[in-house]
C-alpha positions in Angstrom: 43.8 68.8 80.9 46.9 70.2 82.3 47.1 73.9 83.3 49.6 76.3 84.7 48.8 79.1 87.2 49.6 82.6 86.1 49.2 86.3 87.2 48.9 89.6 85.1 50.6 92.5 86.8 51.2 96.1 85.6 54.7 97.2 86.1 56.3 100.7 86.5 53.1 102.1 87.8 51.4 102.5 91.3 47.8 102.2 89.8 46.1 99.6 87.9 45.6 99.7 84.1 48.8 101.8 83.5 52.4 100.8 83.3 53.5 97.8 81.2 51.3 94.6 81.5 53.2 91.3 82.1 52.2 87.6 82.5 53.9 85.7 85.2 53.6 82.0 84.8 54.5 79.5 87.2 55.2 75.7 87.0 56.4 75.4 83.5 59.7 73.6 84.6 59.2 70.6 82.4 58.0 72.6 79.3 60.1 72.9 76.0 61.1 76.2 74.8 58.5 76.0 71.9 55.6 75.4 74.4 56.8 78.5 76.4 56.7 80.5 73.2 53.2 79.3 72.2 52.0 80.5 75.6 53.9 83.9 75.1 51.9 84.3 71.8 48.6 83.5 73.6 49.1 86.1 76.1 50.2 88.5 73.2 51.9 91.0 75.7 55.0 92.8 75.3 56.6 90.0 77.5 55.8 86.9 79.3 58.0 85.6 82.2 58.2 82.1 83.2 59.5 81.5 86.7 61.6 78.4 87.1 64.0 76.8 89.7 67.5 78.1 89.8 70.3 76.3 88.0 73.3 78.3 89.3 74.8 78.9 92.6 73.5 82.0 94.2 70.4 82.5 92.3 67.1 82.9 94.2 65.1 81.8 91.1 65.5 81.6 87.4 63.3 83.2 84.6 62.8 82.8 80.9 61.4 85.8 79.0 59.5 85.7 75.8 57.9 88.2 73.5 55.3 87.0 71.0 58.3 86.9 68.6 61.4 85.6 70.3 63.1 84.6 73.7 65.0 87.6 75.3 68.1 87.0 77.5 66.9 90.0 79.7 64.2 92.6 80.0 63.5 95.1 82.7 59.8 95.0 83.3 59.6 91.2 83.5 62.5 91.1 86.1 60.9 93.7 88.4 57.5 92.4 87.9 58.5 88.8 88.6 60.4 89.7 91.7 57.7 91.7 93.4 55.2 89.1 92.4 57.2 86.2 93.9 57.5 88.3 97.1 53.9 88.8 97.3 53.2 85.1 96.8 55.5 84.3 99.7 58.3 82.7 97.8 60.9 84.9 99.5 60.7 87.8 102.0 61.4 91.5 101.0 65.1 92.3 100.5 67.9 91.3 98.1 67.2 88.5 95.7 69.3 87.4 92.7 67.6 86.5 89.4 69.2 84.0 87.0 68.3 84.9 83.3 70.1 84.7 79.9 72.2 87.9 80.8 73.6 86.1 84.0 72.8 86.8 87.7 71.1 90.0 88.4 70.5 91.7 91.7 67.3 93.2 92.8 66.0 94.8 96.1 62.3 94.0 96.7 60.4 96.2 99.1 57.2 95.1 101.0 55.1 98.1 99.8 55.4 96.4 96.2 58.3 97.9 94.4 61.7 96.7 93.5 65.0 98.2 92.2 67.0 96.2 89.6 70.6 96.4 89.0 71.3 95.9 85.4 74.1 94.0 83.7 77.4 95.2 82.4 76.9 98.5 80.5 77.6 98.4 76.7 77.9 101.4 74.3 77.9 101.1 70.6 79.3 103.6 67.9 77.2 106.6 66.8 74.8 106.1 63.9 73.4 108.1 61.2 70.2 109.9 62.5 68.5 110.4 59.1 67.0 107.0 58.5 65.9 106.7 62.1 64.0 110.1 61.7 62.6 109.4 58.4 60.8 106.2 59.6 59.3 108.2 62.5 58.1 110.9 60.4 60.3 113.6 61.8 62.2 116.3 60.1 65.9 115.5 59.1 67.3 118.2 61.5 65.4 116.8 64.7 68.3 115.0 66.2 69.8 116.9 69.1 72.8 114.6 69.3 74.0 111.5 67.4 72.0 108.4 68.2 73.9 105.2 69.3 73.2 102.0 71.0 73.4 101.3 74.6 72.3 98.9 77.2 72.8 96.8 80.4 71.9 93.6 79.3 69.7 94.6 76.4 70.6 97.2 73.9 68.7 99.9 72.3 69.3 102.8 70.1 68.7 106.2 71.7 67.9 109.3 69.8 67.2 112.7 71.6 64.7 115.1 70.1 62.6 118.0 71.5 59.8 117.3 73.7 57.0 118.6 71.6 58.2 116.3 68.8 57.5 113.1 70.6 53.7 113.4 70.1 54.4 113.6 66.2 56.2 110.3 66.0 54.4 108.1 63.5 56.4 104.9 62.8 56.2 103.6 59.2 56.5 99.9 59.7 57.2 99.1 56.0 60.0 101.6 55.9 61.5 100.4 59.2 61.5 96.9 57.9 63.0 97.8 54.6 65.8 99.7 56.3 66.4 97.2 59.1 65.7 99.9 61.6 66.4 98.5 65.1 64.2 98.9 68.2 64.7 102.5 69.1 64.1 105.0 71.9 63.1 108.5 71.0 63.5 110.8 74.2 63.5 114.2 75.3 65.8 115.3 78.1 65.4 118.1 80.8 68.9 118.8 82.3 67.4 120.9 85.0 65.0 118.1 86.5 67.2 115.3 85.2 63.9 113.7 83.7 63.4 112.2 80.2 60.1 111.7 78.3 60.5 108.8 76.0 58.7 106.7 73.4 60.2 103.2 72.8 59.2 101.8 69.3 59.5 98.3 68.3 58.6 98.3 64.6 57.0 95.0 63.3 56.5 93.5 66.6 53.2 92.5 68.3 53.4 95.4 70.6 54.8 98.0 68.3 55.2 100.7 71.3 56.3 99.7 74.6 54.5 101.6 77.4 57.3 101.0 80.1 60.8 99.7 79.1 63.2 98.9 82.1 66.1 97.8 79.9 65.8 101.2 77.8 65.7 103.1 81.0 68.9 101.5 82.1 70.6 101.9 78.7 69.5 105.7 78.6 71.8 106.3 81.6 74.7 104.7 79.8 73.9 107.0 76.7 73.6 110.1 79.0 76.9 109.7 80.5 78.6 109.0 77.2 77.1 112.1 75.8 78.2 114.2 78.6 74.5 115.0 79.6 75.1 113.4 83.0 78.3 113.9 85.2 81.2 111.7 84.3 82.3 110.5 87.6 79.3 110.2 90.2 76.2 108.3 90.9 73.4 110.4 89.2 69.6 109.9 89.6 67.2 110.3 86.7 63.6 109.6 86.0 61.9 108.4 82.9 58.3 109.1 81.9 57.0 106.8 79.2 53.6 105.4 77.8 51.4 108.4 77.7 51.0 108.4 74.1 49.5 104.8 74.4 47.4 105.7 77.4 49.4 103.7 79.7 51.6 106.3 81.7 54.5 104.8 83.3 57.4 106.1 85.6 60.8 104.7 85.9 63.3 105.8 88.6 66.9 105.2 87.7 70.6 105.7 88.7 73.8 105.4 86.8 77.2 105.3 88.1 79.9 106.7 86.1 83.8 106.7 86.4 85.8 108.9 84.2 83.1 109.6 81.6 82.0 105.9 81.3 79.0 104.3 82.9 79.8 101.3 85.0 76.5 100.5 86.5 72.8 101.3 86.4 69.6 100.7 88.3 65.9 101.0 87.5 63.2 100.9 90.0 59.3 100.9 89.9 56.1 99.7 91.5 54.0 96.5 90.5 50.3 96.4 90.8 48.4 93.1 90.7 45.7 92.9 87.9 44.3 89.3 87.5 45.2 85.6 88.1 44.0 82.4 86.4 45.2 79.2 84.8 46.2 78.6 81.2 46.1 75.3 79.3 49.7 73.8 78.6 50.0 73.6 75.0 50.9 70.4 73.3 54.6 69.6 72.6 55.5 69.5 69.0 58.9 68.0 68.4 
């Protein structure tokens, strides 16, 4: 019976059993997408990343990233988790590496102590949205929004909606209402301008993991939103920190920067530690054509 080696790591934390758990799977070069998706459903984590040989010049390695529901072009915690885990396995030394994924070629700086900084893809910013349905599905009062929600991202887009810090604990997503309204994945956050820190809850209604404990792609997109809202300077490199996961007993910390030019975000980074948790082998699922 054929098997594949895998590791479980916790990402965006410096201690075990916190942060966002990730399955890193090796040797799946010859497997079809349906087989990779079957393995992701078996792990049943927010994401599973498959490390593959690169196919584009300049790439150090290639990844495919799956949730239990679908394949993603990019995600933050699989990117950081895979890079640090490969460095620890001796696949490459600490330093700059280039990850190939569905969002293109992304640069990471991997450090010997077990952390990495990921530079996100090209920033995108959507139009403002109506806050009312997003607040309603979260069980928050209609007047809770501190600014207009809008989508933003650096390879994967999220909707961002700012609320007061004390309201984060009150969020209770109505999954059925979210499905009826087609409410997208959303980041509710509270912002402290003095410390440049955000406390966030990233909700994914209807998914196998309905609340993500640490979301690198959302932390990147938040910087794009903050610049567009005028909550970070319009023409400099700003650092900010995101605290996430406390409500699901997996506290996480993501250290970020966003580079802005004339009121528009042009680049963003997210950094964090990776803690090894487990390793083993998993059976290769049969191919169903």
